[in-house]
C-alpha positions in Angstrom: 0.0 0.0 0.0 1.4 3.4 -1.0 0.4 6.8 0.4 2.2 9.3 -1.7 5.5 7.6 -1.3 8.2 9.8 0.1 11.2 10.4 -2.2 13.6 8.9 0.5 11.6 5.7 0.5 11.4 5.5 -3.3 15.2 6.0 -3.6 15.9 3.5 -0.8 13.7 0.8 -2.4 15.1 1.3 -5.9 18.7 1.2 -4.5 18.2 -1.9 -2.5 16.5 -3.8 -5.3 19.3 -2.7 -7.7 21.9 -4.0 -5.3 20.2 -7.3 -4.7 19.4 -7.9 -8.3 22.5 -6.6 -10.0 25.2 -6.3 -7.3 28.4 -8.2 -6.9 28.6 -10.8 -4.2 31.8 -10.7 -2.1 31.3 -14.3 -0.9 34.8 -16.0 -0.8 36.8 -12.8 -1.1 39.3 -11.8 1.5 37.1 -9.2 3.3 38.1 -7.1 6.3 34.7 -6.9 8.2 33.8 -9.7 10.6 30.7 -10.6 12.5 31.0 -10.6 16.3 31.4 -14.4 16.2 34.4 -14.0 13.9 32.7 -15.1 10.7 33.6 -13.0 7.6 30.9 -10.5 6.8 30.2 -10.9 3.1 28.0 -8.6 1.2 26.3 -7.8 -2.1 27.5 -4.5 -3.3 27.2 -1.9 -6.1 29.8 0.6 -7.1 29.0 4.3 -7.6 25.5 4.7 -6.3 24.2 8.3 -6.6 21.0 9.5 -5.0 19.6 13.0 -5.2 17.4 14.7 -2.6 15.8 18.1 -3.2 15.3 19.5 0.3 13.0 22.1 -1.1 10.5 19.4 -1.9 10.6 17.3 1.3 12.7 16.2 4.2 14.2 12.8 3.4 13.2 10.9 6.4 12.4 7.3 5.5 9.0 5.8 6.5 9.7 2.1 5.9 11.0 2.0 9.4 11.6 4.8 11.9 14.9 6.7 11.8 15.9 8.1 15.2 16.1 11.8 14.1 17.4 13.3 17.3 20.0 10.6 17.9 21.2 11.0 14.3 21.4 14.8 14.7 23.2 14.5 18.0 25.9 12.5 16.3 26.2 15.0 13.5 26.5 17.9 16.0 29.1 15.8 17.9 31.2 15.8 14.7 30.5 19.1 13.1 29.7 21.4 16.1 31.6 19.9 19.0 34.3 18.6 16.7 34.8 15.8 19.2 36.3 12.4 18.8 35.4 11.2 22.3 32.3 9.1 22.9 31.8 10.6 26.3 30.6 13.8 24.6 28.1 11.8 22.5 24.6 11.0 23.9 24.4 7.5 22.4 26.4 4.3 22.3 26.7 3.9 18.5 30.5 4.4 18.6 31.3 2.3 21.7 32.8 -0.6 19.8 35.4 1.6 18.1 36.5 3.7 21.1 39.5 3.0 23.3 39.5 2.7 27.1 39.4 6.5 27.4 36.5 6.9 25.0 38.6 8.2 22.1 38.2 7.2 18.4 41.5 8.7 17.7 42.2 11.4 15.1 39.0 10.7 13.2 35.8 12.5 12.3 35.4 15.5 14.7 39.1 15.7 15.4 39.8 16.4 11.7 37.2 19.2 11.6 38.8 20.8 14.7 42.2 21.1 13.2 43.0 24.7 12.3 44.6 25.6 9.0 46.2 28.8 7.8 44.3 30.8 5.2 44.8 34.3 3.8 42.2 35.5 6.3 43.9 33.7 9.3 43.7 30.4 11.1 40.4 28.5 10.9 39.2 25.0 11.1 37.2 23.4 8.2 33.7 24.1 9.6 34.5 27.8 10.3 36.0 28.1 6.8 32.8 26.8 5.3 30.8 29.3 7.4 33.2 32.1 6.4 33.0 31.3 2.7 29.2 31.0 2.7 29.0 34.5 4.1 31.8 36.2 2.2 32.3 34.1 -1.0 29.0 32.2 -1.5 29.6 31.5 -5.2 33.1 30.1 -4.7 33.7 26.6 -6.1 36.1 25.9 -3.3 33.8 25.4 -0.3 34.4 21.9 0.9 35.5 19.7 3.8 37.7 16.6 3.8 38.3 14.4 6.9 40.1 11.5 5.1 43.5 12.7 6.0 46.1 10.1 5.0 48.8 11.2 7.4 46.5 10.5 10.3 44.9 7.3 9.2 47.2 5.3 11.4 45.7 7.1 14.4 42.1 6.6 13.6 40.1 3.8 15.3 37.9 3.7 12.1 38.6 5.3 8.7 35.9 7.9 7.8 33.0 6.5 5.7 31.3 9.8 4.9 34.4 11.8 4.4 33.8 14.9 2.3 31.2 17.6 1.7 31.4 20.0 -1.3 29.1 23.0 -1.1 27.8 24.9 -4.1 25.5 27.9 -4.0 23.0 28.8 -6.8 20.5 31.6 -7.1 16.8 31.2 -7.9 15.0 33.5 -10.2 13.4 35.2 -7.2 17.0 36.1 -6.0 17.1 33.6 -3.2 20.4 31.9 -2.5 20.2 28.1 -2.5 22.8 25.9 -0.7 23.5 22.6 -2.5 26.0 19.9 -1.5 27.6 16.7 -2.6 28.2 14.2 0.2 31.0 11.7 -0.7 31.0 8.4 1.1 33.6 5.7 0.4 31.6 2.9 1.9 28.1 2.3 3.3 26.3 -0.4 5.2 22.9 0.3 3.5 20.6 -1.2 6.1 22.1 0.5 9.2 23.5 3.8 7.8 21.8 4.9 4.6 18.9 7.0 5.8 20.8 7.8 9.0 23.5 9.6 7.0 21.0 11.2 4.6 19.1 12.7 7.5 22.2 13.9 9.2 23.5 15.8 6.2 20.1 17.1 5.2 19.8 18.7 8.7 23.3 20.0 8.5 22.4 21.7 5.2 19.3 23.2 6.7 21.4 24.6 9.6 24.2 26.0 7.4 21.7 27.5 5.0 19.7 29.2 7.7 22.7 30.8 9.4 23.9 31.9 5.9 20.5 33.4 5.0 20.0 30.8 2.2 17.5 28.0 1.4 18.6 24.4 1.6 18.6 23.0 -1.9 19.8 19.7 -3.4 21.8 17.0 -1.5 23.6 14.7 -3.8 24.8 11.5 -2.0 27.6 9.6 -3.8 28.4 6.2 -2.4 31.5 4.5 -3.9 30.6 1.1 -2.3 27.0 0.6 -1.3 26.6 -2.8 0.2 24.0 -5.1 1.9 25.6 -7.6 4.3 24.7 -11.2 4.0 23.0 -11.3 7.4 21.0 -8.2 6.5 19.4 -9.5 3.3 16.3 -11.1 5.0 15.8 -7.8 6.9 16.0 -5.8 3.7 13.7 -8.1 1.9 11.1 -7.7 4.6 11.5 -4.0 4.6 10.8 -3.8 0.9 7.4 -5.4 1.4 6.2 -2.8 3.8 3.8 0.0 3.2 5.3 3.5 2.8 3.9 6.8 3.8 4.2 10.5 3.1 7.3 12.3 4.2 6.9 14.2 7.5 7.0 18.0 7.7 10.3 19.4 8.8 10.8 22.2 11.3 14.0 24.1 12.3 14.0 26.8 14.9 14.0 30.0 12.8 15.5 32.1 15.5 18.9 30.5 15.5 21.5 32.7 13.7 24.7 31.0 14.8 25.5 27.4 13.8 27.1 26.8 17.2 23.8 27.6 19.0 21.8 24.7 17.4 20.8 21.8 19.6 18.8 18.7 18.9 15.8 20.5 20.3 15.9 23.0 17.4 15.0 20.2 14.9 11.6 18.5 14.8 9.3 16.7 12.4 5.5 16.6 12.3 3.2 13.9 11.1 6.0 11.3 11.0 4.3 7.9 10.3 6.7 5.0 9.9 6.9 1.3 10.1 8.1 -0.5 13.3 11.7 -1.3 14.2 13.3 -4.3 12.5 14.8 -5.4 15.9 18.4 -5.8 16.7 20.5 -5.5 13.6 23.8 -7.5 13.6 26.7 -5.1 13.1 29.8 -6.0 11.1 33.0 -4.7 12.6 
């Protein structure tokens, strides 16, 4: 049963069917990921998956199953706003398996966004540089971040999966500035992370657009290796048989003018109807 299927659901369903029907099976290959019992975590994968989400049309929150919006946003703010790499500053346990005894994930994710670099205008970290350029050079083709830093890979508990954002501003006929972005991801566990990442970066775009006096436009998600793990296939197949619903209405606190003032309470959705949880998902490490 379909009730004006959301774009996020439509893209997810198409992507999963394409992976299962036309993907490459890694069974028998020398794969790095393992299941908690030590068994190799094989997968069916597709190379070069590209999904486009126009945030002016709807907020891309999947309805096949519920995505924990505030938890996803909290992790995004942990990386982009707190610029932290310590799980004790994160309000969930999703990074616990990669942290050391002190809670650190090493020189990964938030750490890389916290590093200050020298520019003509002075020393800034990558987030502050994006905010600066959106304000002063909105039509620059050089507004981007990159956290896949080779010299620090040895000190990361996990190499970054979603590793770069490239921002691009366009102007509508009415004169409004529109913030668009490309999210590059080297690898993605489709079941556990796809909508989670899409939602995080959609919210980030809304936040950056608002404080830059722009509209959030198109998010282009490029995944080099989109894969469905062998133990996830039955879960995906069940998901694809579920009814889907309309996308919820998105709300962002219109009074926030500084990116560093946003909290998870400044983001809400209304009329979010979604399918039930799929239960405990086995995680390949």
